[in-house]
Every structure is written in C-alpha cells, then in structure tokens.
C-alpha positions in Angstrom: -129.4 88.5 47.1 -132.4 90.1 48.4 -135.2 89.6 51.1 -137.7 87.8 49.1 -141.1 85.9 50.0 -139.7 83.0 47.5 -136.7 82.6 49.2 -134.3 79.6 47.9 -131.5 79.5 50.3 -128.0 80.4 49.8 -124.7 78.5 48.9 -121.6 79.4 50.7 -117.9 78.1 51.9 -117.3 75.9 54.7 -115.4 78.5 56.2 -117.7 81.2 55.6 -120.5 78.9 57.1 -118.4 78.3 60.1 -117.7 82.2 60.5 -121.5 82.8 60.1 -122.8 80.7 62.9 -120.4 82.0 65.4 -121.9 85.6 64.6 -125.6 84.8 64.9 -127.8 83.9 67.8 -129.1 80.6 66.4 -130.4 79.6 70.2 -128.6 76.3 69.8 -126.2 74.3 67.9 -126.3 73.1 64.2 -126.7 69.5 64.1 -123.4 67.7 64.8 -123.7 65.7 61.2 -122.6 69.1 59.6 -119.4 69.3 61.5 -119.2 72.6 61.1 -116.4 74.2 63.0 -113.9 77.1 63.2 -110.7 75.8 61.7 -108.4 78.4 63.2 -106.1 76.6 66.1 -103.7 79.5 66.4 -105.2 82.8 68.2 -103.0 85.1 66.4 -104.7 84.0 62.7 -108.0 84.4 64.0 -108.5 88.1 63.2 -107.4 88.0 59.6 -109.4 84.7 59.1 -112.4 86.5 60.6 -111.8 89.6 58.5 -111.5 87.5 55.3 -114.9 85.6 55.9 -116.6 88.8 56.8 -115.7 90.6 53.7 -116.8 87.4 51.5 -120.0 87.3 53.5 -120.8 90.7 52.8 -119.8 90.7 49.1 -122.4 87.8 48.9 -125.2 90.0 50.4 -125.5 87.7 53.3 -123.9 90.2 55.9 -125.5 93.6 55.8 -124.5 96.6 57.9 -127.4 95.6 60.4 -126.3 91.8 60.5 -127.0 88.8 58.7 -129.7 88.7 56.0 -132.8 87.8 58.1 -133.8 85.1 55.8 -130.4 83.4 56.4 -130.5 83.8 60.1 -134.2 82.5 60.3 -133.2 79.6 58.0 -130.3 78.5 60.3 -132.3 79.3 63.4 -134.9 76.8 62.3 -132.2 74.0 61.8 -130.5 74.8 65.2 -134.0 74.7 67.0 -135.3 71.9 65.0 -137.7 69.8 67.4 -136.8 66.7 64.7 -133.9 66.1 62.8 -132.9 63.6 60.1 -129.0 63.4 60.0 -127.9 61.9 56.2 -124.6 60.7 55.4 -123.9 60.0 51.6 -121.0 58.3 50.7 -119.8 57.1 47.3 -117.7 54.3 48.0 -115.4 54.3 44.9 -114.3 57.9 45.7 -111.9 58.0 48.6 -112.6 60.1 51.6 -115.6 61.9 50.2 -118.9 62.1 52.1 -122.1 64.6 51.8 -123.6 65.4 55.1 -126.8 66.6 55.2 -129.2 67.6 58.3 -132.8 68.3 57.7 -134.8 69.7 60.4 -138.5 70.4 61.3 -139.2 73.5 63.4 -142.6 74.6 64.1 -144.0 72.7 61.0 -141.4 74.2 59.0 -138.7 71.9 57.1 -135.3 73.3 56.2 -132.0 71.5 55.3 -128.3 72.1 55.1 -125.9 70.0 53.1 -122.2 70.1 53.4 -119.4 68.9 50.9 -115.7 69.2 51.8 -116.0 72.9 50.3 -119.4 74.1 50.3 -122.5 74.5 52.4 -126.1 74.8 50.7 -128.8 75.6 53.1 -132.3 75.9 51.8 -135.9 75.5 53.0 -138.0 72.4 51.9 -141.7 72.7 50.7 -143.0 69.5 52.4 -146.2 68.5 54.4 -144.0 65.7 56.6 -141.2 63.9 57.1 -141.7 61.3 54.3 -142.1 64.1 51.7 -139.2 66.1 53.1 -136.7 63.1 53.2 -137.6 62.4 49.7 -137.4 66.0 48.4 -134.0 66.2 49.8 -132.5 63.1 48.7 -133.9 63.3 45.0 -132.0 66.6 45.0 -128.8 65.7 46.6 -128.5 61.8 46.0 -130.5 61.4 42.7 -133.2 59.4 41.8 -132.3 55.7 40.7 -134.4 52.8 39.5 -135.6 50.2 42.3 -133.8 47.0 42.1 -136.2 44.2 41.0 -136.7 42.4 44.2 -139.8 40.1 43.8 -140.6 40.9 47.5 -138.9 42.3 50.7 -136.6 40.1 52.3 -136.0 39.8 56.1 -132.9 38.6 57.7 -131.9 38.8 61.5 -129.1 41.3 62.3 -127.3 38.4 63.5 -127.5 36.7 60.1 -126.4 40.0 58.4 -123.5 40.2 60.6 -122.3 36.8 60.0 -122.7 37.2 56.2 -120.5 40.2 56.5 -117.7 38.0 57.4 -117.9 36.1 54.2 -116.0 36.9 50.8 -118.7 38.4 48.2 -118.6 35.5 45.8 -120.0 33.1 48.3 -123.1 35.4 49.7 -125.4 34.4 47.0 -125.2 30.9 47.9 -125.4 31.6 51.4 -128.6 33.7 51.0 -130.2 31.0 49.0 -129.4 28.6 51.9 -131.5 31.1 54.2 -134.6 30.3 51.7 -134.1 33.5 49.5 -134.9 32.9 45.6 -131.8 33.0 43.6 -133.0 35.9 41.6 -133.5 38.0 44.7 -130.3 36.4 46.5 -128.0 37.8 43.4 -129.9 41.2 43.8 -129.0 41.4 47.7 -125.3 40.3 47.1 -124.9 43.4 45.0 -125.9 45.3 48.5 -122.7 43.9 50.0 -120.7 46.2 47.9 -122.8 49.3 46.9 -121.4 52.3 44.7 -123.2 54.6 46.8 -124.1 54.1 50.6 -126.6 56.5 52.5 -127.4 56.2 56.1 -130.5 58.2 57.6 -130.6 58.4 61.5 -133.0 60.5 63.5 -133.1 62.6 66.6 -135.8 64.6 68.6 -135.5 67.3 71.0 -138.0 67.7 74.0 -137.6 70.0 77.0 -134.1 70.7 76.1 -132.9 66.9 75.9 -132.2 65.5 72.6 -132.8 61.9 72.2 -131.1 60.1 69.3 -132.1 56.8 67.5 -130.2 53.9 67.7 -131.0 52.5 64.2 -130.4 54.0 61.0 -132.2 53.2 57.7 -129.8 52.5 54.7 -129.9 53.4 51.0 -127.6 51.4 48.9 -127.3 52.2 45.2 -125.9 49.2 43.5 -125.6 47.9 39.7 -128.7 46.1 40.0 -130.7 49.4 41.3 -131.6 51.0 44.4 -132.4 48.9 47.7 -133.6 50.3 51.0 -132.7 48.8 54.3 -134.3 49.3 57.8 -134.2 47.5 61.1 -137.0 46.6 63.4 -137.6 44.8 66.3 -139.6 41.4 65.6 -141.8 39.6 67.8 -139.1 37.6 69.2 -137.4 40.6 70.2 -134.6 40.2 68.1 -133.5 42.9 65.6 -134.6 42.2 62.0 -133.4 43.8 59.0 -135.9 44.3 55.9 -134.4 44.9 52.3 -136.6 46.1 49.7 -136.8 47.8 46.2 -135.8 51.5 46.5 -138.8 52.8 45.7 -140.6 56.0 47.3 -142.8 54.3 49.4 -140.2 52.1 51.1 -138.1 55.2 51.9 -141.4 56.9 53.4 -141.9 53.6 55.6 -138.3 53.5 56.7 -138.3 57.2 57.8 -141.2 56.9 59.6 -140.0 53.7 61.5 -136.9 55.9 62.7 -139.2 58.4 64.2 -141.6 55.9 65.7 -138.9 54.2 67.5 -137.8 57.5 69.3 -141.4 57.6 70.7 -141.4 54.1 71.5 -138.0 54.6 73.5 -139.5 57.7 75.0 -142.3 55.7 76.8 
C-alpha cells in the first residue's frame, strides 16, 4: 500500500482495526454501530496481542516507522470527527447471528465509511455530493441492488396499526391490510415485508459543539421475494406517527435519508 492521490481505502481484520484505533489520535470515538473494541480482557495477554497486531499492520504497510499511513489515519479521523453520521445495520434473516455494520460519516463535506463483518473491517472514502448520493453508493456496494417491489402507490399506515399487525400470523396479514382499504395487489406485496429475506436499518446522528444528537426513528430497507421495499416514519398533521411503505427505488431512499436529517434539525429547534 502506498500513499496515492487516488486512495481507495483499506481492509483489515477486526482485531487489527481495534488495535489501530487505539494507536491513532482520532480526536473522538468511532461510531458505536461499528462496535470496535479491544477484545483482550486479561492484562497478561495484552502485550502478545498488541505485538501480533502491530506486526500484521506493518506487513500490510498500514503502519510505518513514523506511524500509521497518513491516508489511513485521515480516513479514520474523518469518520471519528464526523459532523453527521448514518449508521446502517444489514441483517440477512436467513443466516443466524449475522449482521453487517456500517457507519457513513460526513466531515468538512467529505464522505467516508467503514463496514464491519464478524471478521473484517473495510474503510473507504465515498465520492458523493450529498447524503442521498453517499447512502446510495454505499448501499449499492454493501447491500447490493434489487428490483423495486411493484407497489402501485406508496402506502401509509399508522405506527399503531403496524404494531397491531405484528401481533397477527403472516397468513392473515393480507386480509387485514385489505380491511384497511389497501388494494389486494399491494396488500400481498406488503405482507412479504413482514418476513423479509434481508432487513436494513438506517439511523442518523449529528454532532454540534461536542454534543451528539441521535435520531429516534429509522428508515428500513426490506428485501423480499417481491422486490425491495423502503419504509420511513414521519409525523402526520394529527401528530401521530405514520409509516410510509414504497417501492425500493433510489429516489425513495433519498427521501428517507433526507427525512432522517430533517428530523434532527426539527428536534434541535
């Protein structure tokens, strides 16, 4: 690995990442979603573990005699000092105990992200102009693209109705949705959202004057046999929380991501 004006990021083990962030002055912690912590709980094991990680990172060219490669350190600092962060959790529901954790950060109008599996950490810059662009590029890479579910129109349900539907068995959901006035075609598609193959949750946070404000709602991307569905919550004129379900097209994701950061602004007023 060499310093290069076209820097594409790095991939290392979780242990190497935990060691690295403890040996770089990041100016703040990395986003909690990454859950990167030193795994050593016994002090006598620490020196040997530290030596092993240092040797591996040196072999990779990430650590040099003068410290961490500048591109690596700067990327991690941008993420740790991000003014705004999008936390992403991708869960394939047919694979037990598996989650892909992602943090996308914006610092001084630069976007970067880190993705963590059980064993590996990948960190890269994101060539993006704004949050919808950054979120789309990262999800296209880490989640993959999928055809939008063929909903005839966006469907709105109150959060209370969604919670009530969750108490019923899947085979009854379609009829219950029809009772809410939803066309049968759309009701059948929405029923698949109650048991998706992959569920992705996005939440936002903003840092200002040393204080981090975290959003209380999430955008959800649901990959189903009928295609991709995107759901986002919002407060209606009746002050109730409503959830909109729409086809998983890029402009719907953009709407959901913009909503997350708009809510942070509203709650700060």
